[in-house]
TIDO-123188 format. One line per 8 residues: number of its first residue (from 0); their letters; for each residue x, y, z of C-alpha. Coordinates in nm, 4 decimals, padded with zeros to 6 digits, always signed. Each point is the difference from the previous one (the first is absolute). Layout:
N
NUM = a = X,Y,Z ~ ...
//
This chain:
425
0 = midlrlvr = +06.3790,-06.3114,+13.7571 ~ -00.2415,-00.1924,-00.2131 ~ -00.1760,-00.2911,+00.1729 ~ +00.1712,-00.3152,-00.1333 ~ -00.3142,-00.1999,+00.0659 ~ -00.1887,+00.2333,-00.2353 ~ +00.2697,-00.0478,-00.2654 ~ -00.0381,-00.3786,+00.0295
8 = edpdlvra = -00.3799,-00.0061,+00.0126 ~ -00.0836,+00.2731,-00.2530 ~ +00.3040,+00.0762,-00.2161 ~ -00.2204,+00.1351,-00.2799 ~ -00.1278,+00.2760,+00.2298 ~ +00.3553,+00.1046,+00.0837 ~ +00.1069,-00.0158,-00.3654 ~ -00.2989,+00.2188,-00.0966
16 = sqrargdd = +00.0982,+00.2519,+00.2681 ~ +00.3560,+00.0092,-00.1310 ~ -00.1231,+00.0582,-00.3547 ~ -00.2383,+00.2772,+00.1136 ~ +00.2957,+00.1748,+00.1666 ~ +00.2215,-00.0440,-00.3043 ~ +00.2265,-00.2310,+00.2025 ~ +00.1432,-00.3384,-00.0939
24 = pglvdqvl = -00.2548,-00.2841,+00.0475 ~ +00.2846,-00.2475,-00.0515 ~ +00.1119,+00.0701,+00.3575 ~ -00.2990,-00.2005,+00.1183 ~ +00.1246,-00.3106,-00.1818 ~ +00.3516,+00.0506,+00.1327 ~ -00.1363,+00.0151,+00.3547 ~ -00.2090,-00.3123,-00.0570
32 = dsdarrra = +00.3008,-00.1863,-00.1411 ~ +00.2235,+00.0926,+00.2948 ~ -00.2760,-00.0825,+00.2458 ~ -00.0595,-00.3384,-00.1666 ~ +00.3729,-00.0813,+00.0199 ~ +00.0027,+00.0989,+00.3665 ~ -00.2991,-00.2176,+00.0812 ~ +00.1378,-00.2962,-00.1979
40 = altdferl = +00.3352,+00.0277,+00.1788 ~ -00.1777,+00.0119,+00.3361 ~ -00.2076,-00.3066,-00.0877 ~ +00.3134,-00.1972,-00.0873 ~ +00.1711,+00.1399,+00.3093 ~ -00.2775,-00.1247,+00.2283 ~ -00.0035,-00.3434,-00.1688 ~ +00.3751,-00.0415,+00.0413
48 = raeqkslg = -00.0079,+00.1328,+00.3566 ~ -00.2518,-00.2735,+00.0845 ~ +00.2231,-00.2587,-00.1658 ~ +00.2978,+00.1428,+00.1889 ~ -00.1761,-00.0475,+00.3328 ~ -00.0977,-00.3571,-00.0920 ~ +00.3587,-00.0772,-00.0981 ~ +00.1206,+00.1307,+00.3346
56 = kqvaaaqg = -00.2029,-00.2669,+00.1775 ~ +00.1245,-00.2712,-00.2426 ~ +00.3634,+00.1051,+00.0504 ~ -00.0404,-00.0230,+00.3752 ~ -00.1229,-00.3600,-00.0300 ~ +00.2402,-00.1183,-00.2765 ~ +00.3428,-00.1595,+00.0320 ~ +00.3047,-00.0706,-00.2164
64 = dektrllt = -00.0184,+00.0502,-00.3758 ~ -00.3695,+00.0831,+00.0149 ~ +00.0688,+00.2871,+00.2371 ~ +00.2801,+00.1291,-00.2256 ~ -00.2323,-00.0119,-00.3012 ~ -00.2778,+00.1825,+00.1851 ~ +00.2422,+00.2666,+00.1254 ~ +00.1200,+00.0650,-00.3570
72 = hakqiaeq = -00.3591,+00.0310,-00.1192 ~ -00.0856,+00.2294,+00.2920 ~ +00.2908,+00.2254,-00.0909 ~ -00.1219,+00.0226,-00.3603 ~ -00.3518,+00.0889,+00.1161 ~ +00.1380,+00.2635,+00.2389 ~ +00.1811,+00.1647,-00.2905 ~ -00.3188,-00.0102,-00.2097
80 = vkalqvea = -00.2033,+00.1480,+00.2875 ~ +00.2507,+00.2821,+00.0356 ~ -00.0048,+00.0703,-00.3750 ~ -00.3815,+00.0031,-00.0087 ~ -00.0092,+00.2450,+00.2906 ~ +00.2371,+00.2302,-00.1886 ~ -00.2088,-00.0355,-00.3165 ~ -00.3258,+00.0741,+00.1850
88 = daadvtag = +00.1514,+00.3033,+00.1737 ~ +00.1365,+00.1376,-00.3274 ~ -00.3350,-00.0475,-00.1760 ~ -00.1765,+00.1662,+00.2928 ~ +00.2311,+00.3027,-00.0204 ~ -00.0499,+00.0236,-00.3767 ~ -00.3780,-00.0284,+00.0293 ~ -00.0018,+00.2677,+00.2697
96 = elarrian = +00.2174,+00.2381,-00.2008 ~ -00.2160,-00.0458,-00.3094 ~ -00.3225,+00.0377,+00.1987 ~ +00.1227,+00.3313,+00.1435 ~ +00.0264,+00.1318,-00.3561 ~ -00.3711,-00.0644,-00.0645 ~ -00.2148,+00.3024,+00.0778 ~ -00.3198,-00.0223,+00.2041
104 = vveegvpa = -00.2944,-00.1520,-00.1840 ~ -00.2260,+00.2800,-00.1213 ~ -00.3610,+00.0112,+00.1135 ~ -00.2759,-00.1022,-00.2360 ~ -00.1171,+00.3015,-00.1987 ~ +00.3312,+00.1890,+00.0011 ~ +00.0552,+00.1511,-00.3472 ~ +00.2754,-00.1674,-00.2004
112 = ggeddyvv = +00.2691,+00.2096,-00.1631 ~ +00.2410,+00.2758,+00.0926 ~ +00.0069,+00.3534,+00.1362 ~ -00.2545,+00.1386,-00.2465 ~ -00.2495,-00.2865,+00.0288 ~ -00.1667,+00.1073,+00.3257 ~ -00.3790,+00.0161,+00.0316 ~ -00.1637,+00.3187,+00.1291
120 = lrhegtpr = -00.2525,-00.0995,+00.2666 ~ -00.1508,+00.3445,+00.0606 ~ +00.0552,+00.3756,+00.0114 ~ -00.0612,+00.2096,+00.3123 ~ -00.0333,+00.3787,-00.0023 ~ +00.0084,+00.2377,-00.2959 ~ +00.3184,+00.1680,-00.1249 ~ -00.0145,+00.3805,-00.0089
128 = dfvaegfa = -00.0550,+00.1763,-00.3327 ~ +00.2742,+00.2621,+00.0092 ~ -00.0996,+00.1313,-00.3443 ~ -00.3458,+00.0814,+00.1334 ~ +00.1599,+00.1631,+00.3042 ~ +00.2043,+00.2207,-00.2309 ~ +00.3591,-00.0848,+00.0898 ~ +00.2697,-00.2501,-00.0876
136 = prdhlelg = +00.1055,-00.2199,+00.2916 ~ +00.3574,+00.0170,+00.1259 ~ +00.1841,-00.3225,+00.0668 ~ +00.0835,-00.1112,+00.3528 ~ +00.3641,+00.1100,-00.0131 ~ -00.0813,+00.3540,-00.1110 ~ -00.2643,+00.0194,+00.2725 ~ +00.2355,-00.1530,+00.2545
144 = emlraidt = +00.2685,+00.2541,-00.0800 ~ -00.2473,+00.2889,+00.0202 ~ -00.1107,-00.1267,+00.3409 ~ +00.3607,-00.0619,+00.1085 ~ -00.1144,-00.3566,+00.0631 ~ +00.2230,-00.2026,-00.2358 ~ +00.3685,+00.0580,-00.0739 ~ +00.1418,-00.2437,-00.2564
152 = ergakvsg = +00.2945,+00.2212,-00.0920 ~ +00.1567,-00.0228,+00.3439 ~ -00.1019,-00.3662,+00.0250 ~ +00.2077,-00.0698,-00.3126 ~ +00.2869,+00.2141,+00.1307 ~ +00.0195,-00.1980,+00.3242 ~ -00.0993,-00.3524,-00.1070 ~ -00.0306,-00.0176,-00.3780
160 = arfyyltg = -00.2835,-00.0460,-00.2469 ~ -00.3439,-00.1059,+00.1281 ~ +00.0603,+00.1403,+00.3476 ~ -00.1778,+00.3040,+00.1461 ~ -00.0778,+00.2018,+00.3095 ~ -00.3515,+00.0574,+00.1307 ~ +00.0002,+00.3312,+00.1827 ~ -00.2544,+00.2114,+00.1848
168 = vgarlela = -00.3530,-00.0930,-00.1033 ~ +00.1429,-00.2852,-00.2096 ~ +00.1355,-00.1709,+00.3107 ~ -00.3188,+00.0795,+00.1895 ~ -00.2155,-00.1405,-00.2806 ~ +00.1892,-00.3290,-00.0034 ~ -00.0331,-00.0326,+00.3772 ~ -00.3699,+00.0838,-00.0260
176 = llnaavdr = -00.0522,-00.2783,-00.2542 ~ +00.1918,-00.2580,+00.2001 ~ -00.1644,+00.0920,+00.3299 ~ -00.3435,-00.0141,-00.1631 ~ +00.0889,-00.3483,-00.1262 ~ +00.1057,-00.1129,+00.3478 ~ -00.3230,+00.1353,+00.1502 ~ -00.2131,-00.1866,-00.2549
184 = alahgftp = +00.2047,-00.3146,+00.0552 ~ -00.0559,+00.0230,+00.3763 ~ -00.3728,+00.0361,-00.0603 ~ +00.0050,-00.3289,-00.1915 ~ +00.1917,-00.1989,+00.2589 ~ +00.3564,+00.0380,-00.1234 ~ +00.2970,+00.0231,+00.2342 ~ +00.2339,+00.2827,-00.1060
192 = vitptlvk = +00.3639,-00.1048,-00.0403 ~ +00.3163,+00.1963,-00.0765 ~ +00.1975,-00.2633,-00.1881 ~ +00.3697,-00.0594,-00.0702 ~ +00.1068,+00.1067,-00.3475 ~ +00.2965,-00.2390,-00.0173 ~ -00.0739,-00.3735,-00.0141 ~ +00.1916,-00.3258,-00.0301
200 = peimagtg = +00.0223,-00.1835,-00.3349 ~ -00.2225,-00.2852,+00.1185 ~ -00.2791,+00.2449,+00.0831 ~ +00.0284,+00.1820,-00.3319 ~ +00.0079,-00.3324,-00.1862 ~ -00.2884,-00.1339,+00.2069 ~ -00.2301,+00.2763,-00.1167 ~ +00.0820,-00.0745,-00.3643
208 = flgahade = +00.1830,+00.3243,-00.0785 ~ +00.3294,-00.1612,-00.1065 ~ -00.1414,-00.1461,-00.3197 ~ -00.0282,+00.1699,-00.3370 ~ -00.0008,+00.3486,+00.1559 ~ +00.2986,-00.0395,+00.2321 ~ +00.1771,+00.2791,-00.1884 ~ -00.2536,+00.2433,+00.1506
216 = iyrleadd = +00.1387,-00.0555,+00.3491 ~ +00.2882,+00.1762,+00.1735 ~ +00.2445,-00.2392,+00.1660 ~ +00.2641,+00.0803,+00.2604 ~ +00.2641,-00.2562,-00.0925 ~ +00.2276,+00.0694,+00.2964 ~ -00.2809,-00.0855,+00.2430 ~ -00.1943,-00.2481,-00.2174
224 = lylvgtse = -00.3206,+00.1951,+00.0553 ~ -00.2650,+00.1371,-00.2351 ~ -00.1821,+00.3336,+00.0088 ~ -00.3737,-00.0604,-00.0242 ~ -00.2149,+00.1418,-00.2784 ~ -00.3066,-00.0396,+00.2218 ~ -00.0650,-00.0806,+00.3658 ~ -00.1837,-00.3087,-00.1297
232 = valagyhs = +00.3386,-00.1752,+00.0146 ~ +00.0643,+00.0731,+00.3671 ~ -00.3618,-00.0714,+00.0928 ~ +00.0054,-00.3346,-00.1811 ~ +00.3157,-00.0879,+00.1898 ~ -00.1479,+00.1083,+00.3344 ~ -00.1558,-00.3420,+00.0660 ~ +00.2461,-00.2098,-00.2037
240 = geiidvsd = +00.0538,-00.3455,+00.1473 ~ -00.2983,+00.0379,+00.2331 ~ -00.3373,-00.1643,+00.0574 ~ -00.2546,+00.2805,+00.0325 ~ -00.3660,+00.0091,+00.0998 ~ -00.2395,+00.1305,-00.2659 ~ -00.2987,-00.1974,+00.1239 ~ -00.1745,+00.3166,+00.1254
248 = gplryagw = +00.0701,+00.1993,-00.3143 ~ +00.2938,+00.1478,-00.1899 ~ +00.3086,+00.1437,+00.1658 ~ +00.0328,+00.3477,-00.1534 ~ +00.3015,+00.2308,+00.0058 ~ +00.0494,+00.3462,-00.1492 ~ +00.3688,+00.0534,-00.0709 ~ +00.1450,+00.3507,-00.0269
256 = sacyrrea = +00.3440,+00.0118,-00.1591 ~ +00.2347,+00.1660,-00.2412 ~ +00.0187,-00.2011,-00.3226 ~ +00.2839,-00.0277,-00.2529 ~ -00.0109,-00.1060,-00.3648 ~ +00.2764,+00.0064,-00.2587 ~ -00.2506,+00.0566,-00.2833 ~ +00.2171,-00.2150,-00.2227
264 = gsygkdtr = -00.1213,-00.0023,-00.3586 ~ -00.2012,+00.3219,+00.0428 ~ +00.2481,+00.2267,-00.1776 ~ -00.1877,+00.2908,-00.1547 ~ -00.3315,-00.0819,+00.1722 ~ -00.1628,+00.2560,+00.2307 ~ +00.3247,+00.1873,+00.0491 ~ -00.1741,+00.3277,+00.0894
272 = giirvhqf = -00.1096,+00.0522,+00.3574 ~ -00.0668,-00.2695,+00.2584 ~ -00.2006,-00.2615,-00.1892 ~ +00.2776,-00.2595,-00.0328 ~ +00.2667,+00.0456,+00.2667 ~ +00.2594,-00.1990,+00.1914 ~ -00.1283,+00.0784,+00.3516 ~ -00.3461,+00.0679,+00.1382
280 = hkveafsy = -00.2221,-00.0667,+00.3017 ~ -00.2976,-00.2306,+00.0160 ~ -00.2574,-00.1469,+00.2354 ~ -00.0618,-00.3609,-00.1015 ~ -00.2852,-00.2239,+00.1123 ~ +00.1011,-00.3600,+00.0630 ~ -00.2289,-00.2868,+00.1030 ~ +00.0520,-00.3582,+00.1109
288 = ttaedaad = -00.3126,-00.2120,-00.0335 ~ -00.1266,-00.3440,-00.0947 ~ +00.0198,-00.1186,-00.3591 ~ -00.3810,-00.0125,-00.0126 ~ -00.0352,+00.3638,+00.1078 ~ +00.2718,+00.1429,-00.2248 ~ -00.2189,+00.1080,-00.2933 ~ -00.2451,+00.1795,+00.2329
296 = ehrrilgw = +00.2858,+00.1724,+00.1846 ~ +00.1354,+00.1102,-00.3360 ~ -00.3267,+00.1765,-00.0803 ~ -00.0036,+00.1570,+00.3447 ~ +00.3493,+00.1461,-00.0446 ~ -00.1039,+00.1401,-00.3379 ~ -00.2976,+00.1652,+00.1695 ~ +00.2221,+00.1599,+00.2645
304 = eeellqla = +00.2343,+00.1327,-00.2690 ~ -00.2972,+00.1548,-00.1762 ~ -00.1161,+00.1665,+00.3225 ~ +00.3305,+00.1859,+00.0140 ~ -00.0115,+00.0983,-00.3677 ~ -00.3443,+00.1444,+00.0610 ~ +00.1323,+00.1774,+00.3106 ~ +00.2556,+00.1639,-00.2286
312 = glpyrvid = -00.2759,+00.0950,-00.2454 ~ +00.1607,-00.1693,-00.3009 ~ -00.1718,-00.1345,-00.3133 ~ +00.1324,-00.3507,-00.0655 ~ -00.0576,-00.3329,-00.1659 ~ +00.0445,-00.3556,+00.1291 ~ +00.1744,-00.2541,-00.2217 ~ +00.0432,-00.3763,+00.0142
320 = taagdlgm = +00.3693,-00.0443,-00.0827 ~ +00.0937,-00.2490,-00.2714 ~ +00.1884,-00.3160,+00.0947 ~ +00.3208,+00.1048,-00.1743 ~ +00.0141,+00.3205,+00.2050 ~ -00.0403,-00.1718,+00.3371 ~ +00.2870,-00.0345,+00.2405 ~ +00.1284,-00.3521,+00.0554
328 = saarkfdc = -00.1909,-00.0424,+00.3276 ~ -00.3341,+00.1448,-00.1077 ~ -00.2893,-00.2177,-00.1111 ~ -00.2054,+00.3118,-00.0764 ~ +00.0555,+00.3746,+00.0224 ~ -00.2360,+00.2965,-00.0148 ~ +00.1401,+00.3456,-00.0682 ~ -00.1637,+00.3361,+00.0612
336 = eawlptqe = +00.1175,+00.2640,-00.2443 ~ -00.0706,+00.3716,+00.0417 ~ -00.0599,+00.2337,-00.2926 ~ +00.3006,+00.2203,-00.0810 ~ -00.1316,+00.3103,-00.1808 ~ +00.3229,+00.1287,-00.1548 ~ +00.0867,-00.3375,-00.1550 ~ -00.3591,-00.1018,-00.0689
344 = ryleltst = +00.0608,-00.3487,+00.1322 ~ -00.0572,-00.2058,+00.3086 ~ +00.2819,-00.0376,+00.2520 ~ +00.0245,-00.2953,+00.2389 ~ -00.0377,+00.1111,+00.3616 ~ -00.0873,-00.3264,+00.1738 ~ +00.0256,-00.3698,-00.0599 ~ -00.1203,-00.2923,+00.2063
352 = sncttfqa = +00.1147,-00.3583,-00.0512 ~ -00.1316,-00.3335,+00.1172 ~ +00.3092,-00.2174,+00.0435 ~ -00.2049,-00.3009,+00.1233 ~ +00.2361,-00.2433,+00.1802 ~ +00.2993,+00.0661,-00.2280 ~ +00.2037,+00.2255,+00.2297 ~ -00.0988,-00.1881,+00.3149
360 = rrlgirer = +00.1355,-00.3274,-00.1439 ~ +00.3337,+00.1622,-00.0749 ~ +00.0167,+00.1686,+00.3406 ~ -00.1386,-00.2866,+00.2096 ~ -00.3061,+00.1839,+00.1333 ~ -00.2757,-00.2396,+00.1040 ~ -00.3230,-00.0288,+00.1933 ~ -00.1199,-00.2923,+00.2088
368 = tatgetrp = -00.3323,-00.1440,-00.1162 ~ -00.2816,-00.1324,+00.2181 ~ +00.1362,-00.3526,-00.0516 ~ +00.3420,+00.1017,+00.1328 ~ +00.1768,-00.0041,-00.3359 ~ +00.1960,+00.2973,-00.1319 ~ -00.0310,+00.1594,-00.3430 ~ +00.1198,+00.3208,-00.1699
376 = vatlngtl = -00.1998,+00.3176,+00.0493 ~ -00.0819,+00.2497,-00.2750 ~ +00.1619,+00.3435,-00.0229 ~ -00.1342,+00.3161,-00.1646 ~ +00.1293,+00.3525,-00.0402 ~ -00.1212,+00.3384,-00.1220 ~ +00.1074,+00.3641,-00.0215 ~ -00.1914,+00.2325,+00.2334
384 = attrwiva = +00.1914,+00.3181,-00.0851 ~ +00.3341,+00.0966,-00.1500 ~ +00.2033,+00.3014,-00.1113 ~ -00.1207,-00.0306,-00.3603 ~ -00.3491,+00.1060,+00.1073 ~ +00.1332,+00.3563,+00.0286 ~ +00.0291,+00.0039,-00.3806 ~ -00.3705,-00.0689,-00.0491
392 = ilenhqlp = -00.1146,+00.2235,+00.2850 ~ +00.1873,+00.3057,-00.1286 ~ -00.1135,-00.0430,-00.3588 ~ -00.3640,-00.0857,+00.0681 ~ -00.0596,+00.2672,+00.2647 ~ +00.1899,+00.2931,-00.1529 ~ -00.1439,+00.3468,-00.0513 ~ +00.0765,+00.2483,-00.2814
400 = dgsvrvpe = +00.2568,+00.1982,+00.2015 ~ +00.2065,-00.3095,+00.0895 ~ -00.1475,-00.0456,+00.3440 ~ -00.1424,-00.3402,+00.0932 ~ -00.3221,-00.0717,+00.1855 ~ +00.0588,-00.2495,+00.2804 ~ -00.2414,-00.2962,-00.0191 ~ -00.2495,+00.0280,+00.2815
408 = glrpylgg = +00.0928,-00.3403,+00.1405 ~ +00.3633,+00.1043,+00.0452 ~ -00.0623,+00.3409,+00.1572 ~ -00.0061,-00.1287,+00.3589 ~ +00.3521,-00.1350,-00.0580 ~ +00.1202,+00.3414,-00.1208 ~ -00.1291,+00.2052,+00.2888 ~ -00.3219,+00.0876,-00.1828
416 = levlepvk = +00.1891,+00.1525,-00.2956 ~ -00.2358,+00.0355,-00.2977 ~ +00.2292,+00.1323,-00.2725 ~ +00.3732,-00.0369,-00.0667 ~ +00.1261,+00.3358,-00.1231 ~ +00.2933,+00.0647,-00.2337 ~ +00.3037,+00.1474,+00.1728 ~ +00.1142,+00.3294,-00.1462
424 = p = +00.3588,+00.0053,-00.1310
//
C-alpha cells in the first residue's frame, strides 16, 4: 500500500500521481483526515491514560467522601479512555482502507494520460517489406492451421471462446520459447520456479490485483481461491510476512506457470487466433531488491526481455506506458511490442513493472538494514516469454508457401529444425 508517511509529508506528490493516473486525488485528503482523527484520538487517549494512572495512586491514598469522589471520576475517565480507543481504532481502519485504494505513486517522468498516451522510447529491428518480397502475408491463425500448430475450433468446442489447442510444432514452439527464457534467466542469476496457479485472497489483494481490474480474475468461490493471471502473484507471495536478505544483491526468480484471464470488457477485440485468450503459459521474471536499486533493476529486466526478443528475431519497439494505463502496483512500466505484419500494428509481447515498495508493504516483506531496523523491499516483474509470442514469430518469419523459418536462436530448442512445414491435408 501507499506509504502513509509519504502521504503526510508530501500529499501534493500523491495527489499529482492520482491525477496523472486519472484517479481521484480526493482520496489523499480523506486519508489525511482519517489519519488526523486517529492521531488526535491517540493523543487524548495517552493524556487520559496518564491521568487515570495518577488517579489510581490518589484513590489508594484517599478516604471517605474524597475516595468516593475520586472513584466516580476514575470511572468517567475509564469510559472516556475506552471510547477514545474505539475511535482511534475505527479511524485507523478507515485510513488503512482508504490508503489501500490509492495506487502506487508514479515515477518522475512517467507520461500522464491513458492507454494511447504512451511514449515510444526506441525501435529495434526493421519490419519486412512483404510487397517488395512479392507476396501477401498470412495471419498467424491461417499459418498455424496450415502447420497443424493451432486449433481454435476444437478449443472452442471443448472449453468455449478464446480457448485453443497447440499441437505438434505449435506445442514444441511454445516449449522452445519458455525453455529459452528459463535458460536466459539462469544465465542472469534467476532461480527457476514452478509456481502455484491458485492463491489465497490476501495474496491476490497484496499484489494489487483486486482493485479496478478485479473483474479480470477468475475466482473459485467454493474454495475462496483465485486463479492467477501471472506467476507474479505467487512469486510476490513467496516471501510474504518474511524478512529477507537483499544486501548482496537482488533475489531473482523466474516463474513458469499457466495463466488465466477472464478478458472482461474485451468483447470483440482480437477474437481471431490466440492474441487475447483465457489461458496461456508464461515465464515471468520477479526480483526483490532494495528501494534504491529498484530503478536500475527495472532497466536490467527490460534488457533481458529484449535479449529474448532478439533471440526470436522480432522487430519491436519499446514504450514508456502512460500513468493511466499502469496497474495499481506499478510506479513505471515499459512494454516491448512486436510488429504484426497482417494488422500493421505493434502487439505487446512483454511488460516490466517497477512496483517499488508498494506490494511489499501490503505483503509484509522487509529487509533488515545495517542499523538493525526493518523496512519494505522493492519488487519488480517482467515477461520473459509467453504464448502470444507465437503470433509474432509465425507472421514475421513466414515464407510464401506458408512454411515458417525458425529463428536461429530457437533452433537448438527444436532439435535443430530450421523450417516449419505445412502439413498436407
